[in-house]
Structures are given as C-alpha cells and as structure tokens.
C-alpha positions, 0 to 999 in steps of 0.5 A: 500500500502507500506505506511502501516508500521505495520508488517501485511501481510494479515488480513482475516475475521478470522484474518487469517494471513498466508504466506508459506506452513503451516497455521492453523486458528480457531474460536469459535462463538455461539457454532457452528461447521462447517466441510468442505469436501475440494475439494470432497476428502472424500467419495466413489462413489461405490454403497452399497453392496447387501442385502436381503432388498435393491437393489443397482444399478450402473448407466451408461449413454450412449449418442448417439449424442451430449455428451455435455449434459452429465453434465446436465443429471447427474445434473437433474437425481434423479436416479443418485443422489440417487445411494447411497440410493438403493430401496428395489426391482426392482419395486421401481427401475422401478418407480424411473426411470420412475419418472426420465425420465421427468426430463431428457427430461427437461434437453435435451429440455433445451439444445435445443434437442426436438426430443430426446429419452431416455430409460433404460435397464438391460441386454436385458430388456428395460424401456421407457417412455410411451412405457413400464409399467415397470413390465418386467424391475422390474423382470429383476432387481429382479434377482440381489436381494441379489446377485449383483449390478444391472447394469443399462444403460440409453441411450440418443439419443439426435437427432438434435439441434433446433435453434431460428427463430422468436424472439419478445418482445411486450408490453402485454397491447398493443401487440406492440413491444417496441421501441429501446429507451424504450428497447434496443436490446442488453438486450435480447441477443438472435439472429436468428440462436442461439441454442434453449436452454430453459436456454437461454430463461429463462436467457433472460426473467430474463434480461428483468425483471432486465432491467425494474426494473433497470429503476424504474419499480418495478412491472414489469410482464414478465411471461415465454413465450410459444415458438412454436417448429417446428419439421419439420424445427427444429426451435423455435419461441418465443414471450415475453410479458412484462408489465413494470408497472408504474415507481416508487420511494421508499416509506416508509421504515419499520424496524423490529428488531433487538432485542438487540439494538435500531433500530434507529442505523440500520436506520442511515445505511439506505440512501434511501429517499422517492421519490428516483427512485427505483433501485435494486442496491439501495436495494443491497447497503442498505443491504451491508450498514446494514450488515457493523454493526458487531452486525447485523446478517441476513438482509431481504429486502422485497418489497411491492406488490403495490404502495402507494398513492404517487406512491412509493413502500413501503420497509420492512427490517427485521434485526436479531441479531448476536451472541454477543461474538466471540473468535478466534485464528490463527497460521501460518508459513512463509517460509520468515517471520517464525511462527505467532500466535494470539488470539482475543476476540470480543464483537459486542454489548458491551453496548447494542448500537451495540458497538463493542470491539475487543482485540487481541494479536499477537506473531511472529518471529522477524528476525535478523536485520543486520545493527542495532548496540547495544549498539553503532551505526556505522555510516557506517552501517557495519555488526558487532554487529547485533541483534539476532533473537527473539520474537515480539509481538503486542496487540491491542484494537479497539472500535466502537460506531456507530450512535452517537445519531442516526446520521451518525457519528461513534466514533472510538477508537484504542490502540496499543502496539508493539515490533517488527522487520521488514525486516530482513536477509541480507536486513537490516530492523528496530526494534521498540517498541511503544505504542499509541492510536487514537480517531476519528469521522467518518461521513458516507455520504452514503453507499459507501462514508465516511470521518474521522478525529481524534487525534493520540498520539504515543510514542516509539523508532525505530532503523535501519541502520541510527540510533535510533530515540526516538519519541513522535508524535501527529498527526491529521489523516484524511481519505476519503474512497469510496467503490462501489464494490459488495462484501467485500471479493471477489469483481467482479464489482466496485472500491474502493478508500482510501485517507489518510493524517496525519500531525505530527507537530514538538512537544515534540522535534520530527521532524515534517512531513506529511504522505499521501497515496492514494490507489485504486482498480477496478474490471471488470466482463467480463461475466454476471456470473463473471467467468472472472474478471479483477482486478487491484490496484494502490497506491501512498504514500509520506512523505513531509514537514519533518523538519529533513531529512530522518534520523529524521523520525522514521524507522517504519514511512518511506515508504517501498514496498514488500510482499503480500500487494504490491509486492509478491515474496519479503520479507515484507518491503525490497524494497526501498532506501538502505545505501551503505552496501545494508541495506534497510532504507526506503524512502519518497515516493512509488508506487505500482500496480497490474494487475490480472485476476481471472478466475473460472474454475469451481464453486469452483476452480479458477486461478488468474495469476498476475503481481506486480510492486512497488518501494520506493524512497528517495525523496517525489515524486516517481522516484525522488532521489535514490530508488528501483523498483521491479517486480514479477509475479505468479499464484494464485489457488482459492477454493471458499467457502461460506465465501470467497475464500481460496487462494494460491499464488505462486510468483516469483521475476522477478529481484531478489536480492542476498538473495531473494527466487526464489519462495514464497508461500502465503496462505490467505482467501479472495482476496489480494485486 
C-alpha cells in the first residue's frame, strides 16, 4: 500500500517494471528461447497453392439449424485443422473426411443434437457417412489436381435439441440413491428440462468425483454413465453410479529428488501429517508450498492406488531441479515517471542448500523536485532554487537460506543502496540517498501462514519541502503474512493478508517512531471456470509514537498514496498532506482500496474495469488532521499467457489536480494485486 516508500511501481516475475506506452523486458535462463505469436497476428489462413503432388482444399461449413455449434465443429474437425497440410489426391481427401465425420457427430451429440446429419460435397458430388464409399467424391476432387483449390462444403443439419428427463445418482454397491446429507443436490447441477449436452454430463460426473474426494474419499469410482436417448420424445435419461470408497487420511509421504540439494529442505515445505483427512486442496497447497523454493523446478504429486494398513493413502512427490543461474534485464518508459532500466543476476542454489542470491541494479529518471532548496532551505517552501532533473539509481542484494537445519525457519538477508527522487513536477516530492541492510528469521507455520522478525540498520539523508533530515535508524521489523489464494500471479479464489510493524527507537540522535501497515486482498470466482472474478484490496498504514513531529521523520519514511500500487491515474507518491505552496510532504497515516472485476472474454483476452480510492493524512489515524483523498477509475485489457497475464491499464483521475494527466497508461505482467 502507500506505506511502501521505495520508488517501485510494479515488480513482475521478470522484474518487469513498466508504466506508459513503451516497455521492453528480457531474460536469459538455461539457454532457452521462447517466441510468442501475440494475439494470432502472424500467419495466413489461405490454403497452399496447387501442385502436381498435393491437393489443397478450402473448407466451408454450412449449418442448417442451430449455428451455435459452429465453434465446436471447427474445434473437433481434423479436416479443418489440417487445411494447411493438403493430401496428395482426392482419395486421401475422401478418407480424411470420412475419418472426420465421427468426430463431428461427437461434437453435435455433445451439444445435445442426436438426430443430426452431416455430409460433404464438391460441386454436385456428395460424401456421407455410411451412405457413400467415397470413390465418386475422390474423382470429383481429382479434377482440381494441379489446377485449383478444391472447394469443399460440409453441411450440418443439426435437427432438434434433446433435453434431460430422468436424472439419478445411486450408490453402485447398493443401487440406492444417496441421501441429501451424504450428497447434496446442488453438486450435480443438472435439472429436468436442461439441454442434453454430453459436456454437461461429463462436467457433472467430474463434480461428483471432486465432491467425494473433497470429503476424504480418495478412491472414489464414478465411471461415465450410459444415458438412454429417446428419439421419439427427444429426451435423455441418465443414471450415475458412484462408489465413494472408504474415507481416508494421508499416509506416508515419499520424496524423490531433487538432485542438487538435500531433500530434507523440500520436506520442511511439506505440512501434511499422517492421519490428516485427505483433501485435494491439501495436495494443491503442498505443491504451491514446494514450488515457493526458487531452486525447485517441476513438482509431481502422485497418489497411491490403495490404502495402507492404517487406512491412509500413501503420497509420492517427485521434485526436479531448476536451472541454477538466471540473468535478466528490463527497460521501460513512463509517460509520468520517464525511462527505467535494470539488470539482475540470480543464483537459486548458491551453496548447494537451495540458497538463493539475487543482485540487481536499477537506473531511472529522477524528476525535478520543486520545493527542495540547495544549498539553503526556505522555510516557506517557495519555488526558487529547485533541483534539476537527473539520474537515480538503486542496487540491491537479497539472500535466502531456507530450512535452517531442516526446520521451518528461513534466514533472510537484504542490502540496499539508493539515490533517488520521488514525486516530482509541480507536486513537490523528496530526494534521498541511503544505504542499509536487514537480517531476519522467518518461521513458516504452514503453507499459507508465516511470521518474521529481524534487525534493520539504515543510514542516509532525505530532503523535501520541510527540510533535510540526516538519519541513522535501527529498527526491529516484524511481519505476519497469510496467503490462501490459488495462484501467485493471477489469483481467482482466496485472500491474502500482510501485517507489518517496525519500531525505530530514538538512537544515534534520530527521532524515534513506529511504522505499521496492514494490507489485504480477496478474490471471488463467480463461475466454476473463473471467467468472472471479483477482486478487491484494502490497506491501512500509520506512523505513531514519533518523538519529533512530522518534520523529524525522514521524507522517504512518511506515508504517501498514488500510482499503480494504490491509486492509478496519479503520479507515484503525490497524494497526501501538502505545505501551503501545494508541495506534497507526506503524512502519518493512509488508506487505500480497490474494487475490480476481471472478466475473460475469451481464453486469452480479458477486461478488468476498476475503481481506486486512497488518501494520506497528517495525523496517525486516517481522516484525522489535514490530508488528501483521491479517486480514479479505468479499464484494464488482459492477454493471458502461460506465465501470467500481460496487462494494460488505462486510468483516469476522477478529481484531478492542476498538473495531473487526464489519462495514464500502465503496462505490467501479472495482476496489480
């Protein structure tokens, strides 16, 4: 939230930080190169040219009846998929079509059309499943050999839609229905009169299996039913026979691999206990926990096919090693904050104990800061003698030693050096330069919850419209983190909470204070496939116990709002209390909140309308004392890739100030929260 003082708008899995119109990111890992055909913009749908050895063709689907089945037919048709790979002659084309007919019939039955009819034609010559041998069709197609593309028309007569009539779920052992307390009616989600779609029947079968597995029945058996189709009444009757099997817990967990470090480190990230009730979610959480180790590559979890002597299910986990070294670079340009660039190196198994080391250097535009005066400071914050624009930079190093002595305790060591200006333009801001480090121990209570405590030392100076503060801080950072979401970069279910508090006692001549924050985000998938997701976040921060007032606190430790992490559409860290000349000076408290809907239009394209609000205030509690609150709204465009969504956000301030941009663009990989 706005309590984060580093000038960091967005950090993706590649270290990509982009806000604006132009951005480029690159990475190198294990000599692997990957190319993307974004949005399918490359390639041609035109058939190849005719030749003596090939018979290219063009397919036209004509739907007589319900046209909504067209996409299902195209997805099922090998003739359509292989249109860029033409057969040698008409005989091969006829065989290809005859092999395609059963696939098309399956697609139509899957949509609930059981009286459908399909045939293909070239001119007046017809090929129909079970009614022609294909010789005449092949001769008609061969007329085009080495002359032209064969025009093939596939005609589909869908016929009427069938509907469900009698639906039942029975225990396969007793042949009796399950009582509602054992199998709630909502699980099946099939009702009399629904379209008799095979896909819906398969989905219902999968839900039955998932439900019983979620109730600790890992060996449930539920074969696909054999429905009875009545062509006279255009109806279907279906009975599911389910054998739940015994209830079971988790048995012995066997770990195979990795090769590059001690498997006991992996075991410290496994929280399954023998006898603990079996659930698929616990296995999913285990996979997520293990893959949080940077040295771990692929993770495969296998379940035993029978229970052990104690009635528990053995679990087998195969763990692969990840490439040890990673080198990357990023570059970007922001319409608000100018150009940025970074290079980084990461070693994921430094000493053979899954230790990770990351070294990173960032360079960025440092905007001019109005209200900072050199070499003298004007108490009233007038505009003369403001500093010129320049280059800012940051170097960071982070080291993690996981599973100390095979325990759930991790050792973390971080170092940073920075020279930077934040804010800028007519809103003022601050300039800082500092160096410091933090050492901490993190205890993982389970796969979702951890606590952390450490010791932090930092020495630097910060200057803004209130003056210059030279500081030496010794703090005790404390953290509690909970992450119950299903995915790291693109969550669809669950929630996250992070609580931070760092007391800085009055030592080394610097004023003492305590800085604390709480941030939470939640995700709710409206539909089972998570095509419609409601996402929200809220954050609160406060500085209290200060011994010298606001001006005694270094400007880079005060609290601000604005930018991609909090309120999109406003310059980073420019929302908050201001001096009489309108220069933002930061506050002692802040809050922010966001609500957005993430909607998948297709499997690869999505949109996300959003609304942001945030404010920072002079006193230690929000809305107490002078402050500033701002609103924004906008729309995100998402392109989903295997590594996470590529996202472009367009944000508009709803209550802009003089100097604010009317529209701001953000580009990132992954969701903003």
